[in-house]
N, C-alpha and C positions, 0 to 999 in steps of 0.2 A: 100330550094332554088336552084333554078336551073340558068344557066346563063342567061336566056331568063327571068330576075329577077331584074337582075342585075340592071339598068335604073331605075325604078320605087321604088326601095332599095336606090337610091344615091338620088332620086330625097324626099322621104319620110325621110332621112336622116341627108340630110342638108337643108333640112324646120325642121326639129324637131331644128337643132341646132340653126337652125337663131331666130325660134320664142323663145325656151328653154332659151337659151345662150345671150339674148340680156339684156346688161348692167353687165352681170357676166366676160364677157371674152371684148377684146378690137373689136370695130363695124368693124377696117379696115380685120383685120379676120376673121368675117361673112362676108363680103363683098367678101371675095375672095375667098371663097368655094365656087369650081367648081360638078355641078352633074355632069357633063363628066371624070372628072379629077377621083369625086369619085369612077365610076361606073367601069371605068376600073379598080381600083384598088381592087375593088369587085371579078370584072373577071379574074383577074389574081391572087385572093386569092385561087377563087372557081377552078381553072386551078389547082394548084396546093395542092390541099386539099388532104389531109391523114388519114381524116375521125375521128381526133381528136376536130376540130371546126364541132360545131354541128349549122349552118345558118336557121332559120325556121321563117317564112312568116303565117300573115293573113290574109284574103280575106275575101272582105266586102259582099255584097250579092249579086250583078255585075258580081265576080268573080275578081276584082280587086282588086292589094294590097294594104292593107290598116295597116299594121303594118310589125317589124319587128325584130325579136332578134336573139340576136349570143351568146353563149358560149362555154367552152372547162377550160379544161387544167387551175388554179389559175396561176400568173406571178409574178415570185420575180426578176424581172432584168433575165436574160435570161433563169435561175433556177424553170421547174416547179413543181407544189407539188403536192398533193396528192387530195387536194381542187378541187373544180370547179369556175370559175368566170366566171358572168353576162359582156361580155364585151360592149353587147350593146344592146337598147332595144326604139324602136321609135311608133311611131301611127300616122298617118296624123291627120295635125290639126285636117280638120274633122271629125276626129273616134275619136278620145280624148275623155273618158267618156261613152264609151259607152263598154268596158267589154274586146280592143283587148290587151290591156297590161296588163291585166290583166291575161288574157287567154294565152296571151304568156308567160308571166311569168310561169304561172300553170305548162305549159309545158317543160318550161326550166326546174324547179326546180324540176319534174317528170320525167326526163331524166338523171340530175343529180344524183339522188338516186337513179336509177334502176340502176346507173353505179358505186355506190358503191363509192361514196363520202359523207368528214362527211358535210364538207360544202359548201353552195353555196357562196361567196362574188362578192361582187361586188362596183365602185364607183361612187361617183355622186359630183356633185360640189357641197359645203358647201350650199353659197347662194342660189340654186336653189333646192328653199321650195316642191316647188308641189309634184316632185321626191323624194324628202326625204320619202316627205309624206305618197308617193304610196306603196315607200319600206317597212317603219312603220308599213304601215297597213296588208301587205303580210308576215309581222313576221320577218323582216328584223334590224335588230339594231345597231346603231354606235358601231366599237368596240373600239373605243379611236384611232387609227391610220387613218394618215390626212398629204396628202402627197402636195407640191402644186409643177406646172407646168409649162413653159412658155410659154407665147403667145403672137407672139408680142414685144417681151421686160415683157409684165407683168407679174406676178407671180399669180396665180389663184390656188385654195384650194382645194383641193379635202376630202373626205371624204369618209372613207371604211365602207359599211355595209359587216354584219358576219348571215348566219343565220344557224343553223345547219340542217341536212340534215336526212330522217330514211333510214336505208341502208338495 
């Protein structure tokens, strides 16, 4: 991912939230998401990149960005562990079901394995059945850890998934 990709990645991410999390996250929050603010946040993160976080993009046949994934060290609060975490994976709605998400996930798994991580963890909204099935088909399993976070005064529950990696 480059700085020039940030606007399109933000469009994909904001569109992904609005589509996938409708009825799971308060609509007021989804309506307030800003592509411009998200793109600025992506630019800031890339500008301060220390190499620990990997941003991957997928291009369609015409060269347009159609997906984005991001992974790095697993975060337990402010503490980083030896495990890796898939922070995000979003595919433009017009490209869902075409293998883009699978390709991004496969590349993230391969890079985390090559980096010597023992596990790849991720968080998914408990009610996001489509995403949960996607990760389960890729060998991830819910490991029993659940954590709420607050969105516009509403507690939203996330489930942690884990997959062992080949070293």
